[in-house]
N, C-alpha and C positions, 0 to 999 in steps of 0.2 A: 602494517605498522605494528611494532612490538609494544608490549605493555610498558608503561612508564611508572616510576614509583608514585607519582601523584594520582595515578588511576586508582590506587588502592583505597584511599580515603574518600575520593569522589564517588566511587562505586558504592561504598557503604552508605554515604550520604543519600545517594539516589535510591537505594533499597529502602532506607528509612522513609524517604519521601513518598515512594509508591505504596508502601505499606499504610501510611497515614491516609492516602487517597482511598484505600479499600476498607479500612477498619479502624474502629476506635478502641479495640481490645488491646490494651497495653501489654498484657501477658503474652498475647500472640505476637505482638511486635517485638517484644524482647526475645522470644524464641526465634523469630525470623532473623534478627540481627545476629544472634549466636550461631545459627546454622550457616548464615552467609559468611560469617567470619571464618568458619571451618572451610567453606568452599574456597574462599580467598586463599587460605593457607594451603589448600591442596592444589590449587591451579596456578597461583602466582609464582613466577620465577623469571629472572632476566632472560630475555630472548623469546618468551612465549608471546604469541599473537594476542593483542589486547582484547579482541573479540571473544577469544576462548574463555578468558576470565570473566568478562562482562556477561556473556550469554549464560554461563554456568550459574552465576549469582542471581541473575534475573529469573531464570527458570526455577531455581530453588525458592525464591520469594513467591512467585506466582503459584507454585505447587502448595506451599504452606498457607497462602491466603485463600486457596481454592477459588481463585479469581482469574479468569483467562484474559481479562482486559481492564486492569485497575485504572487505566488512563482514559476510560471512555468519556468521562465528563470533560476532561481537559481537551480531548480531541474535538468535542463539540464546540468548546470555547474558541479553539484555534480556527475552526471552520467559519464560525460566525464573524470573528474578527477579520479574517481574510476576505469574506464576502463584502464587508464594509469598505475595505481598502482597495478591492479589485477595480472598481471604476476609476479611482484616482490613478492607480498603476497603469491601466490601459490608456488613459488620457495622456499621461506623461510619456509613455512609450511611442505613441503615434503622433504626438504634437509636432507640427511643422513639416509634415510630409517627409520623414527621414529616408535616406537611402536604405537599400536592403541590408548593407553591412551595419549601419547605425541602428536600424530597426532590430536586428538580431542582438546587437550588443545591449541595447536597452532592455529587451525582453529577458536576456540572461541576467542582467543586473537586477531586475525586479524579482526574478526567481531566487537569486542569491540572497537578497534582502529578506525574502520570505523564510529563509533558513533560520531566522531568529526564533521561529516557533519550535522551541525545544525546552520542555519543563524538566526540572530536576538536576540540571547541570550545576555543580557547585560554583557559586560565584556569579552565575548568570541570572539576570533579572529580565524576564520577557516583558517588553513594554506594551502589554495588551491594551491598556486604557488609552494610550497615546500612540498607537501603532501607525495611525495615518501620518502624524507629524514625524515620527521616527522614519517612516518610509521615505517621506519627502527629503529629509536631511541626508539619508544614506544614498538616495538616488542622485542628488546633486553632487555628493562626494564622489560617486562612481566606483569603478572596480580598482582595487589595489594591484591585482594581477589580472591582466586582460589579454587572453589569447583568442578572443572571439574572431578576429580577422582571419586567423588560420582555420578555425572551426567551420566557418561558413562555406568553405570549399568541400566539406566532408558530410553534408547533410542528406545524402541520397537515402541512406538506410540507417536510421538512428535507433539505438536501443537506449532508452531513458530510464535509469534506475531511480525510482522515487524514494523520498525520505518521509517527512512528517505530514500529518494532516495539517490543514491550514495552508501551508506553503504549496500544497499540490494544486490549489486553485490558481496561484500565481505561476506555477509551472505550465499551466494550460496556455499562457501567453507565449511561451517558448514553442509549445506544440503548434500554435496557430501560425507563427512565423515560419517554422520548418515546413509546414504544409503549404503555406503561401509560396515558398520557394521551390515547391515540387518534391519535397522529401517525404519519406515514409517513417512513421513513428511506432515503435513497439515499446509499450510501457511495462515496467517491471515493478511489482508491489510485493509486500511481505506475504508469505503463505499463511501466517497466523499472526494474531495481535502481539506486538512487542513495543513497549513504550508508547509514544504517540505516532508511530509509523503507520502509514496508510496501507490498508488491505483491500482485497477485491470488494468486500462488502462496502467499505467507505467509498471506493471509486464509483460504484453503481449508485449509491445514495446521493452522491454529489453530482452525478451526471457527467463525470469526467470520461467515462468509457466512450462517449460519442466523439471525443476530441482526438482520439488516436486510432491507428489502424488495427492494432492488436494489443492484447494484455496478457502478460505472463506473470507467474509468481516465483518467488525464491524457493518455494516448496516447503518452507518451515518458518518458525517464529524466532529465528536466531537474530542476533545483532548483525546488521549489514547483510552481506551475501556470503553464505557458507557454500562454497563450490562443491564440497563433499556431499552436500544434501540437495544441491540444485538439480531440478528436472533436466533431462536430456534436451528437451526443447529449448530451455534457457541457454544451456551451454552452446548449442548449435547457433542460436540467435546471436550470442556474444561473439562467436567465431566468425560470423558472416557480416557483422555490422560494419558500415563505413565509418561510424563513430559511436562509441559508448559514452553516454553522458551520465555521470555519477553524481547524485545530489547528496550533500550532507556529510557529516563527520563519520557516522557509522559505516557508510558505504566506502568512504576513503580508507578507514582503518582496515577494512577487510580486503578490498580489491587491490590495495598496494601490496598485499601478500601474494598476488598471483600475476602471471605474465599474460595480461589481457590488454588489448588496445587495437587501434588508437583510442585513448580514453581521456575525457575531459572531466575534471573535478570541479564542481560548482558548490561552494559552501561559504559560510561565515566561520571564521576561526574562533570558536567559542570556548576553547580550553587551551591551556598552555602547552600540553604535550603535542596536540595536533598542530597548533601554530608553529611550534618549534620544528616539527617534522617537515612542514611545508616550507618554512623559512619566512614566516610573516609575523606581524604583531597580532595580539588579541583583537578580535572584532574586525579584522581586515576582510574585505570581500574578494573572493578568489574565483577566477575562471581560468584554470591552468590545464593546458593540453600536453599529454605525453603521447608521442607517436612511436 
């Protein structure tokens, strides 16, 4: 996905947000904003991949903050909130002894709703304090794009590219169903901290590692998946997958730049450029398959 004009001021807003998470030094924050404006000027141009601009800006902010993980406290909040809603989600998924197809659809829906865990997106308010009620409302509403009936025939060897902390706990409900249906799951996480995205450290602390067959990393702390920096093992895994499942907007922004597949994008459309690119309205729940 290419950069959109709206990305420019949203990214500056997010840089300011993460700076405030890390420091109260207004002089330093002013410097970070000035430097990131320069980065934006140097990288932004029509037709440039969105992630090239966003990764460059976040890297500059992290460098100046001298903080490798300014979102660490937000990640903890996401995880604790997801732990509270997890039993509600599991109960709603398995209620009424659903068929395998319906079970998979419900698990995917729960994981998509979990994609709300994303702090710093301009105009997005994460409903942390009422997430249990938010979850119920969106679960009843269902998926706005639902390609899960086609996906269920492709679960033999799944590469699942994770997104944020918090939602990763709801992702495990999808892993459980895939394993129940006899599939193999390779989980992909970020190589280094970036935003609230889940890393190998987070996975092990949350006990998610025991839910999958294998864990790989993107090899770096870029936004989404930077194939130029991806380890060879990841490239080979993507090439041999029966289905790639990509969670969240950052992975969507990056992987749509490459010829990989079959690939299913699971996400909440939380910003107008991504929603427009997919062809949905804001906050729509998407489970779209490209073969």
